[in-house]
N, C-alpha and C positions, 0 to 999 in steps of 0.2 A: 451779043444777044442778051436781051433783058429778061430776067426771070420774073414772072408775074407773081403776085401774092397767092394765086390759086395753086401754082406749082409748088411754091414753098410750103403751103399748107398741106398739100398732098404728100410731099416728101416727109414732112414732120409726122404726119399721121402714120405713114408706112413705117418710118423708123420706130415710132412708138409701139406699133403692133409687133414688129420684129423683136424689139427689146423686151416687150412683155412675154412674147413666146419663148425667147431665150432665157429670161429670168424664171419663168414658170418651169421650164425644163430643168434649169439648173437647180432650182429648189427641190425638184423631184429626184435629183441625183443624176441627171443626164445633161452633159454638156454638148450642145449642138456643134461646137467647133472641134470636137474630138471624135475620132472614128472608134466605134466599139465593136466587140465580137459578142455574139449571142450563142450560148450553149444551153442545152436542156439536160435535165437529169430527173429520174423518177424515184420516189420513195414510197414505202408502205405507210410510214408515219413520220411526220415532221413536227411533232409536238415541241413547242418552244421556239420554232423557227419563224421569223417574221420578215415581211417585205422590207427591203433596205438593209437586211443583215449583211455584214461584210463577208467577202470571199477572199481567202488568203492562199498564198503559195509560200511555204516555209515561213509562215508568220507575217509575211508582207501582204498588206491589203491591196488587191489588184482589181477589185470589182465589188459588186453587190448583188443581192437577190432582187431581181426586177419584178418577178410575178410568181404567184403560187396558184395553181388551178387543180381542181379535182376532176379526174377523168371518170366520166360516167360509165364507160365500158368496163374498165378494170377496177375502179375504185381507188387507184393509186393517185398520188399527188405529183403533178408535173411542176418542177421548179425551173424558172427561167433565170439564167445567170447572165449578167452584163459585165463583160471583162474589158478593161481599158488598157491592156498591155500587149506588147508585141512578143511577149515571152512564148516560145514554141511549146504548144500543148499537144501531145500525141493523142491518137484516138483511143489508145489503151490506158490513158490516165484514169485514175480513180478519184471520184468526187465524194469525200467523206462528210457526213453530217456528224458534228461533234459539239461538245459542251466545253467551252474554255474555262468556266468557273462555276461557282455556286449561284452567281447572279449574272444577269446580262443576256440570258437566252442562249440559243444555239447559233452556230455559225457553219459556214461551208469551207471545207479545206480541200484544195486540189493537190493531189499527189502525182506529179508527172512521172511518166515512164520514159527515161532517157534512152533506153535500149531500143525503143520503137521510133523509127524514123518517119512513120506516116503521121503527118500532122492533121489535127482535127480542124475542120472548116467551120466557119460561123453558121449556126443553125443546126448543127449535128447534136445528137444525144450521146452523152458520155456515161460511162459505167458508174453506178452509185455504190456507196458503202456507208457503213455506220460505225463510228468509233465511240467506244464507251467513254462517257465523261466522268467527272469526279463524283457526281451524285450517284451514277450507276455503280461505280466501283465501291463507294461507301455502302450503298444498299446491298451489294453482293457480299461484302465482308461482314456487314451487320446482321445479315439473315442467320448464318450459323451461330453467331454470338448471341443473338436473341433466343434461339432455341436452347443454348446452353444456360443462359440466364433463367429462362423459364424452368428448366429442369432443376437448377440450383435452388430456385425459390420454392419449388415443390418439395425438394429434399429438406430444405431448411424448415419448412412448415411441419413436415413429418417429424423431424428431429425435435422441434420445440414441443410438439404434442407429446412425444415419448418422454421428453425431459420433464414436462409438467406432470405426467403420470407417475414418474419415478420420485420426483421431489414432492412428497406428501408433507403434511404439517410437521410430523416428527423429524423427518429428514431435514427440513428447513431449519427447525430449532437446533438440531445437531450441528448443522453447518454454521449457524450463527454462534453457537457456543464454541466451536473450533476456531472461528475467526477471533472471538474475544480472547481465548486462550493464547492464540498466536500473537495478538497485540501485547498481552501481558508478558509473553516470552521475549518479545522484541524489546519491551521496556527493561526487563531484567538483563537482557544482553547489553543494552545501552549502559545500564548501571555498571555491569561487570567491565565493560570497555573503559568506562571512566576510571574505575578502580585500577585497572591494568595501566592506564596512562599515568595515573598518579604514582603507582609503584615505579614505573619507568623513570618518571621525573625525579623521584626521591633517590633512586639508585643510579642516576645518570653517571655520576662520577665513578662509582664502582664499575659500572659497565665499561666506561671508557678506559679505566685502569686495566680491567680484564682483557679488553681488546688490545691494549698496548702490550700487555704481557704476552698475549698470543702472538703478536707481531714480533716481539723479541725472541720468543721460543722458535718461531718460524725462521727468523734470521740466524739464530744459533744452529738450528738444524741444517740450514742451508750451508753454513760454514763447515759443519761436521761432514756434510755430504761432499763439499769441495775437498776437505782433507782426505776423506776416504777415496775419492776419485783420484787425488794426486798420489796416494800411497801406492806402493808397488804390490798390489794384491796378487797379480799374476805370479810374481816370484815366490810369494808366501805360499800360495796354493801349490806351486810346483814343488817347493821343499816339503810341503805336507804330503804330497803324493809320493815323493821319494821315501819319506819316513814310513808311510803306510806300506810301501812296497817292501821295505826291509823287514817290517813287522810281519808281513805276510810270509816272507822267506823264513824267518825264525820259527813261526808257527808251523810252517810246512816241515822244517827240520825236526821240530818237536814231535809232530805227528808221525814222521817217518822213523823216529827213534834215534836220531843223531844227537850227539852232545850229551852232557850230563843230565840235563833236564829231560831230554828225550829218552835216555836209558832208564831214568827213574820212573818215567811214565809207561815205558814199553817193556823193560826187562823184568820179568817176574822173579827170576832168581835173585837179582840184586835187591828187589823189594823184600823178598823173604829173608835174605841175610840181614838187611837193615832192621827188619821187624824182630828177628831172632836176637840180634845184638842188643836192641832196645829192651827186650824182655829180660835178657841176662843181666844187663846193667841194673834194671829195676829190682831183680832178685838179690843181686849183690848188695845194693844199698839197703834193702830190707834186712838182709842177714847181718850187715854191719850194725844196723840199728838195734837188732834183737840180741846179738852176741858180739858185743864189742871186744870181749876178752880173747876172742878167737884171733883177733888181729892185733890187739894191744895188750900185752901181759906185763902188768906192773904190780909188784907186791912189796909193800913197805914193811910189814912185820913178819914176812916169811910164811905167810899163810898160803896154803896150797890152793890153786885155782880149781874151780869146778871143771870136771871133764867136759869136753865139747860134745854136744849132741847134735847130730845132723838133723836138719829139718825133715819133717815127714815128707813134705812135697817140695823136693828140690829139682825135680825134673821140669823142664821147660817144653811146653807144647807149642809149637809154632804152626799156625794155620797158613797154609799156602793156597794160593789161588789155583 
């Protein structure tokens, strides 16, 4: 069978028309060779959402926004979603309107409900939702911060006014004078510091020698400590305790009147006798000194000695306790 030129021309025209239709649809985001699912969702406000905005499931792009229409009866916006996936989407799945970043506009996010086994069919309306984006979160956080900043600015303004009212001319001059005096004090302190550094440099050898002596004394003290620790201190203390115990026994005997020392301290008769004997010895020595001839009678020329006269007071009075 011979194909005429007219048939070839018709086939070429029809192919061109079909190719044009397919290219036009492809450029608009719809591939005629792929089967799509259409879902609808309603929003009160879709600010920032544009046609051809991507539709994602868990971050994966599975479709786009095909159309946005304003409903005259309710004033809501009807968004048509074109989905090109066989992923099972249940009827109770939520379609969120969210903002992925500061730029790029808003997108649609499908959150599947895996516990619902009833699948949504093409052409059905799904449940809508709105997820706060980064801009909304920033605005929400900045609003109370803005109020605090405004309050702080007002408080700062009041503080500055009060400070200006306090800092009159005399006060300012006083503060300036104080600052000048502080600078002079710092200069004097710097000079004193230099002087101290000079003294330290001049006496560095002496300081080092002193520190060396201190180290030597510490070493000697450490040796003495070692010697003391090695000595039998326990035995010495034990002997001292025994000695003190014996002294305590002796003192107890003295207090109880035992022994010579105890009798001297406790026996009144012995004390009186000793006192009386001491007094008689004293009188005897006095009489010997005053009347030696009474005890030694020596005459070279036969002269007669004077008669002995007894002392007026030869009685001895002994006081007893």
